[in-house]
Each structure stands twice: as structure tokens, then as C-alpha cells.
C-alpha positions in Angstrom: -34.0 8.5 41.6 -32.7 9.9 38.2 -30.6 7.6 36.1 -27.3 9.0 34.8 -27.7 10.7 31.4 -26.1 9.0 28.4 -23.4 11.1 26.8 -24.1 12.3 23.3 -20.9 10.6 22.1 -21.7 7.3 23.9 -20.8 5.0 21.0 -17.4 6.6 20.6 -16.9 6.7 24.4 -17.8 3.0 24.8 -15.4 2.1 22.0 -12.6 4.0 23.8 -13.3 2.1 27.0 -13.1 -1.2 25.2 -9.8 -0.3 23.5 -8.0 -0.5 26.8 -9.1 -4.2 27.3 -9.1 -3.6 31.1 -12.7 -4.6 31.8 -12.9 -7.8 33.9 -9.2 -7.9 34.4 -7.7 -9.1 37.6 -6.9 -6.7 40.5 -3.6 -5.0 40.4 -1.6 -3.5 43.3 -0.8 -0.3 41.5 -4.5 0.6 41.3 -5.4 -0.7 44.8 -2.6 1.5 46.3 -4.4 4.5 44.8 -7.8 3.8 46.2 -6.3 3.0 49.6 -4.4 6.3 49.5 -7.5 8.3 48.5 -9.6 6.8 51.2 -7.0 7.9 53.7 -6.4 11.3 52.2 -10.2 12.1 52.0 -11.0 10.5 55.3 -13.6 8.3 53.6 -14.3 4.6 54.1 -14.8 3.8 50.4 -12.7 4.6 47.4 -13.2 3.2 43.9 -11.7 3.2 40.4 -14.5 2.4 38.1 -15.1 2.3 34.3 -18.6 2.9 32.9 -19.5 0.0 30.6 -22.6 -0.3 28.5 -24.9 -1.2 31.4 -22.7 -1.5 34.4 -20.2 0.3 36.6 -17.2 -2.0 36.7 -14.6 -1.5 39.4 -10.9 -2.0 38.6 -10.2 -1.3 42.2 -12.5 -1.2 45.2 -11.4 -0.2 48.7 -14.0 -0.6 51.5 -16.6 -2.7 49.7 -16.5 -6.3 48.6 -18.2 -6.2 45.1 -16.6 -5.2 41.8 -19.6 -4.0 39.7 -23.1 -2.5 40.0 -25.8 -1.4 37.5 -24.9 1.7 35.5 -28.3 3.2 36.2 -27.4 3.4 39.9 -23.9 4.7 39.6 -22.8 8.1 40.9 -19.9 7.9 38.5 -22.3 7.7 35.5 -23.4 11.2 36.5 -19.8 12.3 37.0 -18.7 11.5 33.5 -21.7 13.2 32.0 -21.2 16.4 34.1 -18.3 17.8 32.2 -16.9 18.9 35.6 -13.3 18.3 36.6 -14.6 17.0 40.0 -18.2 16.0 40.7 -19.2 16.4 44.3 -22.4 15.4 46.1 -22.0 16.5 49.7 -25.3 14.9 50.9 -27.1 12.5 48.5 -30.2 12.4 50.8 -30.9 16.1 49.9 -30.4 15.6 46.1 -33.4 14.4 44.1 -31.1 12.5 41.7 -29.9 10.3 44.5 -32.2 10.5 47.5 -33.9 7.1 46.8 -30.9 5.5 45.1 -30.4 2.0 46.7 -26.7 2.9 47.2 -27.9 5.7 49.5 -30.9 3.9 51.1 -29.4 0.4 51.6 -25.7 1.1 51.7 -25.4 4.5 53.3 -23.6 6.1 50.4 -24.3 9.7 51.4 -21.3 11.8 50.5 -19.6 11.4 47.1 -16.7 13.0 45.1 -15.5 11.7 41.8 -13.0 12.8 39.2 -13.7 11.7 35.6 -10.9 9.6 34.0 -10.4 11.4 30.7 -8.3 9.8 27.9 -6.1 11.7 25.5 -9.0 12.0 23.0 -11.3 13.6 25.6 -13.5 10.6 26.3 -14.6 10.0 29.9 -14.0 6.4 30.7 -15.0 6.3 34.3 -14.0 8.0 37.5 -11.8 7.8 40.6 -14.1 8.5 43.5 -14.6 8.3 47.3 -17.8 7.7 49.3 -18.7 8.6 52.8 -21.5 7.4 55.1 -22.1 11.0 56.2 -22.0 14.3 54.4 -18.7 14.8 52.6 -17.0 18.2 52.6 -13.5 18.2 51.1 -10.7 20.6 51.5 -9.1 22.1 48.4 -6.0 20.0 49.0 -8.1 16.9 49.1 -9.8 17.8 45.9 -6.4 18.4 44.2 -5.2 15.0 45.5 -8.2 13.3 43.8 -7.5 15.1 40.6 -3.8 14.3 40.7 -4.5 10.6 41.4 -7.1 10.5 38.6 -4.3 11.5 36.2 -2.1 8.8 37.7 -4.9 6.3 37.0 -5.0 7.4 33.4 -1.3 7.0 33.2 -1.6 3.4 34.4 -4.4 2.8 31.9 -2.4 4.3 29.0 0.7 2.3 30.0 -1.5 -0.9 30.0 -2.7 0.1 26.5 0.8 0.8 25.2 2.2 -2.5 26.6 -0.7 -4.4 25.0 -0.2 -2.8 21.6 3.6 -3.5 21.9 2.9 -7.1 22.6 0.5 -7.3 19.6 3.1 -5.6 17.4 5.8 -8.0 18.7 3.6 -11.0 18.0 2.8 -9.7 14.5 6.5 -9.3 13.8 7.3 -12.7 15.1 4.5 -14.2 13.0 5.8 -12.4 9.9 9.4 -13.4 10.7 8.4 -17.1 11.0 6.5 -16.9 7.8 9.6 -15.4 6.1 11.8 -18.2 7.6 9.4 -20.8 6.3 9.3 -19.2 2.9 13.1 -18.9 2.7 13.5 -22.5 3.9 11.1 -23.9 1.4 12.5 -21.8 -1.4 16.1 -22.7 -0.7 15.2 -26.4 -0.3 13.4 -26.4 -3.6 16.3 -24.8 -5.4 18.9 -27.2 -4.0 18.0 -30.2 -6.1 17.7 -28.4 -9.5 21.0 -26.6 -9.0 22.8 -29.9 -8.0 21.3 -31.5 -11.1 22.5 -28.6 -13.2 26.1 -29.0 -11.9 26.0 -32.7 -12.4 24.6 -32.5 -16.0 27.2 -29.9 -17.0 30.0 -32.1 -15.7 28.6 -35.1 -17.6 28.5 -33.1 -20.8 32.0 -31.9 -20.3 33.2 -35.4 -19.7 31.3 -37.1 -22.6 31.5 -34.4 -25.3 34.6 -32.5 -24.6 36.2 -33.8 -27.8 33.4 -32.6 -30.1 32.7 -29.3 -28.4 34.5 -26.1 -29.4 36.8 -24.3 -27.0 34.3 -21.5 -26.7 31.4 -23.8 -25.8 33.6 -25.5 -23.2 34.4 -22.2 -21.7 30.7 -21.3 -21.6 29.9 -24.6 -19.9 32.7 -24.0 -17.3 31.3 -20.5 -16.6 27.8 -22.0 -16.3 29.1 -24.7 -13.9 30.9 -22.1 -11.7 27.9 -19.9 -11.6 25.8 -22.9 -10.6 28.2 -23.9 -7.8 28.2 -20.3 -6.5 24.4 -20.4 -6.5 24.4 -23.7 -4.6 26.8 -22.3 -2.1 24.6 -19.3 -1.6 21.4 -21.4 -1.2 23.2 -23.7 1.3 24.3 -20.8 3.3 20.9 -19.2 3.3 19.2 -22.4 4.4 21.8 -22.8 7.2 21.1 -19.2 8.4 17.3 -19.6 8.5 17.5 -23.0 10.3 20.3 -22.0 12.7 17.8 -21.6 15.6 17.3 -25.4 15.5 20.9 -25.7 16.9 19.5 -24.1 20.1 16.5 -26.4 20.6 18.3 -28.8 22.9 19.4 -28.1 26.5 23.0 -27.0 27.2 25.4 -29.9 27.7 28.7 -30.4 29.4 31.6 -31.5 27.3 35.4 -31.4 27.0 36.6 -28.5 24.8 39.3 -30.8 23.5 36.7 -33.1 22.1 35.0 -30.2 20.3 38.3 -29.2 18.8 39.0 -32.8 17.7 35.6 -32.9 15.9 36.3 -29.6 14.1 39.8 -30.8 13.1 38.2 -33.7 11.3 35.3 -31.8 9.8 37.3 -28.8 8.4 38.3 -29.3 4.8 41.8 -27.8 4.0 44.7 -28.3 1.6 48.5 -28.6 2.1 48.8 -24.8 2.0 46.8 -24.4 5.2 47.9 -24.8 8.8 45.1 -25.1 11.4 46.2 -25.0 15.0 44.0 -25.9 18.0 45.1 -25.4 21.6 45.2 -28.0 24.3 42.1 -27.7 26.4 41.2 -30.5 28.8 38.6 -28.4 30.6 34.9 -29.0 30.5 32.4 -26.4 29.7 28.6 -26.3 29.7 26.8 -24.6 26.7 25.0 -25.5 23.5 27.7 -27.5 21.7 26.0 -27.7 18.3 25.7 -23.9 18.1 29.2 -23.3 19.3 30.6 -25.8 16.8 28.7 -24.1 14.0 30.1 -20.7 15.0 33.7 -22.0 15.1 33.2 -23.9 11.8 32.0 -20.8 10.0 34.9 -18.6 11.4 37.6 -21.2 10.5 36.1 -22.0 7.1 36.1 -18.3 6.3 39.7 -17.9 7.4 40.8 -20.7 5.1 38.6 -19.7 2.2 40.0 -16.1 2.1 43.6 -17.1 3.0 46.3 -15.6 0.8 49.7 -16.7 -0.4 51.1 -20.2 -0.1 50.9 -20.4 3.6 47.5 -19.9 5.3 47.7 -20.1 9.1 44.5 -20.3 11.2 45.0 -20.3 15.0 42.1 -21.1 17.4 42.5 -20.0 21.0 40.6 -20.8 24.1 40.7 -19.9 27.8 38.2 -19.6 30.6 37.9 -17.5 33.7 35.3 -16.2 36.1 33.6 -14.1 33.4 33.1 -16.9 30.9 34.6 -19.1 28.1 36.7 -17.1 25.7 37.3 -18.2 22.1 39.1 -16.6 19.2 40.0 -17.5 15.6 43.0 -15.6 14.1 44.3 -15.8 10.5 47.2 -14.3 8.5 44.9 -13.3 5.6 44.4 -10.1 3.7 42.5 -8.4 6.6 39.3 -6.3 6.4 39.2 -2.6 5.8 38.2 -0.5 8.9 35.2 1.0 7.3 33.8 -2.5 6.6 34.5 -4.1 10.0 31.1 -3.2 11.6 28.9 -4.0 8.6 30.2 -7.4 7.7 28.0 -9.1 10.4 24.8 -8.0 8.6 23.0 -10.4 6.4 24.2 -10.2 2.7 27.0 -7.8 3.7 30.3 -8.7 2.0 33.8 -7.3 1.7 35.8 -6.8 -1.5 38.0 -9.8 -0.7 38.2 -12.6 -3.2 38.4 -16.2 -2.1 41.2 -18.6 -3.1 38.9 -20.1 -5.8 38.1 -16.7 -7.2 34.6 -16.5 -5.8 33.1 -13.7 -3.6 31.4 -14.2 -0.3 27.6 -14.5 0.1 27.4 -12.3 3.3 25.6 -15.1 5.1 28.2 -16.9 7.2 29.2 -14.1 9.5 25.5 -13.0 9.9 24.7 -16.6 11.0 27.6 -16.4 13.5 26.4 -13.1 14.9 22.8 -14.4 15.2 23.8 -17.6 17.0 26.1 -15.8 19.5 23.4 -13.2 20.2 21.0 -16.1 21.1 23.7 -17.5 23.4 24.0 -14.2 25.2 27.3 -13.3 23.6 28.6 -11.1 20.8 31.5 -11.2 18.4 34.4 -8.7 18.1 36.8 -8.2 15.3 40.4 -6.9 15.2 41.8 -6.7 11.7 44.7 -5.0 9.9 44.7 -4.9 6.1 47.5 -7.1 4.8 48.2 -8.7 8.1 45.1 -10.7 9.1 42.0 -10.8 11.3 41.0 -12.1 14.8 37.4 -12.9 15.6 36.7 -13.2 19.3 33.7 -14.0 21.5 32.9 -14.9 25.1 30.2 -17.4 26.2 28.7 -16.8 29.7 29.5 -19.5 32.2 25.7 -19.9 32.9 23.9 -20.5 29.6 20.9 -18.2 29.3 19.2 -18.3 25.9 17.8 -15.0 24.7 14.5 -14.8 22.9 14.9 -15.3 19.2 15.6 -12.0 17.4 12.8 -10.6 15.3 15.4 -9.9 12.6 15.9 -12.5 10.0 
């Protein structure tokens, strides 16, 4: 018996085999179907898909035998990958000095063999798709072509396995980095909150205790500094809410009356005498993540009030349900949003040119949080807006709550 020769590029070839992470994996129907088909096509009792490991011939699929590996030094496929032939055929191993006294021939009756090397995209022979017969094996040209075609199919399956594994690794890396970013943003915003609040309080204290001795210019500087601090606090609060919004989805969906939700919002929303907020009568019950839905509606209503114009700001919340889901909308009579900005405003830190009632500009966080929450709830938000007439934000929650995996985007 002559042992299979070791390829000159064995180190690189072995590395290529290991990159697929297929060794010692569980059986898979897609590979077993190929070996069963090749046994039938070639009229042979045994068909194998094997990879040549350092010192063994490991079988990803084995049709006609009940073991899944054998010593490399005994393997016919070890000869096949070193042959540089597109198909390696031994018609009668008993008449070939390389195989005549091989235990596979003597003890197991492996007499006829045909194997097609499994060549990866870099040209490395990983193993072979092969058939064995217990008598001399003479294949027709069509059978040889079938073996070659199916060997390419095996490589396709191996390459797909490799791509899927790398995609999973890349996804995990992105998720890890995203979680790290969230933790950093959360820690940063939390650490900023207290100093900013202290700054606002200290400025107010100075203004109250020393307003009579400070010049008009100094008081204006202090007022500007306080407004800037308040704006920073608003920005930090919004950023913290955005990065912790996933916590609103941690509980299971609950059943509740829509009217109760609207009553809670009516009490929570801060508004002045210039604002009219209208909720519909809705005695129906729905089942969804209440905390997330409440946060979405709060953001939309607060935005509508914040950017209301004139002496009469009207915000109308609508609701209905049908077979397709639970439909909500928030409409206002504000200044509207320009058509070219209507798609981008749901991106994080994207803002319009609109100025709030108090003279401040938006942070570009609230609507991004709304979009993120709705996406996790299996919904999306739509906007209809006309400049000078107002805007309507609408979304539909599915009747059966199915949370999506958290987005990799922040």
C-alpha cells in the first residue's frame, strides 16, 4: 500500500479546510441528498463527501457506510486531491499497487473508486465527492460529468456555509459595537445631566440674588448662558431617551383600553392656553407594548405642540382599528414641513428649519426615537405635510405583536 502524497502547499490547504469550520459538524440533508443521488447515478453502493484533515479523512456525508471518518493514510480521496486530475478513477484497486493491500480493499471490498476533488475559489483541494463499488467500476461519460457537476454543487454549499458564518460573525461584531456605543452614550449623557442641571440652577440663583448689582449686559450674558444650558439639557435628555428606548420593549405585550392610554397622555402632556389637544373616544381594547406606544404618541404630540404657530395650536389624535391592525395618527395645524425634508427628518440628528415657540431649534432625536420604536414593533411611520397648513403623522400597529430584532443602527 502506498500512502497518499502530501501536497506541496499542505499548510495553506489545511488552513483553507479549517476556514470553513465544517469539520465535525452535524449531518445535513442537502449534502446527504447529493451522496444518495450519486450512488444511484453511478450505480454504486457507497458515495461520500469527505474532507482531508491533518491525519484523517472526515466525511460530511456518507451513503452506504456507517462510519464518518478513517485514517488519511488509507484514503483514496487523499490520492485524488494530490492527483491534479479533475476526476480520479481507480477501476480495480486490486490491480493497483497503491491500493491492492489497502484495508479498505481487503477488508471492506472497496474495489472500484471515482472521486472529484472539491476545489475552493483559491485553488485548494479540500477533499472529494466520490463513489465506491465492490466490483470494478467503469463509468460512462455522463456519469463522470454528473460527479463533476455535483462536486461543484458541494463547493457551492460549502461556500454558502462560509458566507453565512462570516455574516453571522460580522452581525455579532456590529451588535457588540452598537451595544458598546449605547453604553457609552448612556453613560456620557447620564454624567452630563447633573452638571448641566447644576449650571442652570446656579445661574438662576445668581440672577435672583444679584440682579440689582449686575449690569444689563452681564444679565443678558447670564440669560444666554442659561438658555444654552437648558438647550443642552434638552439635547442630553433626548439622547438618553433614544439610547434607552429599547427598554420599553422588554416586557411582554399587554391588553388595555385605548381610552385609558389617551387619558394618561392627556394628563402627562404639558400645554398652555393656546393649545387645544383632542383625543377620540375609544373604548376598544388592544394588545401591544403599551409603554412603547405611549412614548411614540408623547413624542409626536409634544413635537406638534412645541412647533405650533400662532395663538391657536390644534393637535388632533385619531384612532381606529380594522382587520389589518391598529391605526393611529397625530395631526396639527402648524407650519408644516418642506417636501424635501419629509423623508430625512426621521434620521438621528436630522432637523428642519422650523423654530419652536420658545425660539429653540429641534435636536433631531425625538422623531428618530419614534421611528426606531415603531420599527421594533413591526410598524413604520408616514408623514403628510403641507407648508403653512400642518402635518399628519400616521402609523399602524399589527394586531399580533411580533417584535423585530433590534436594529444595528443606533
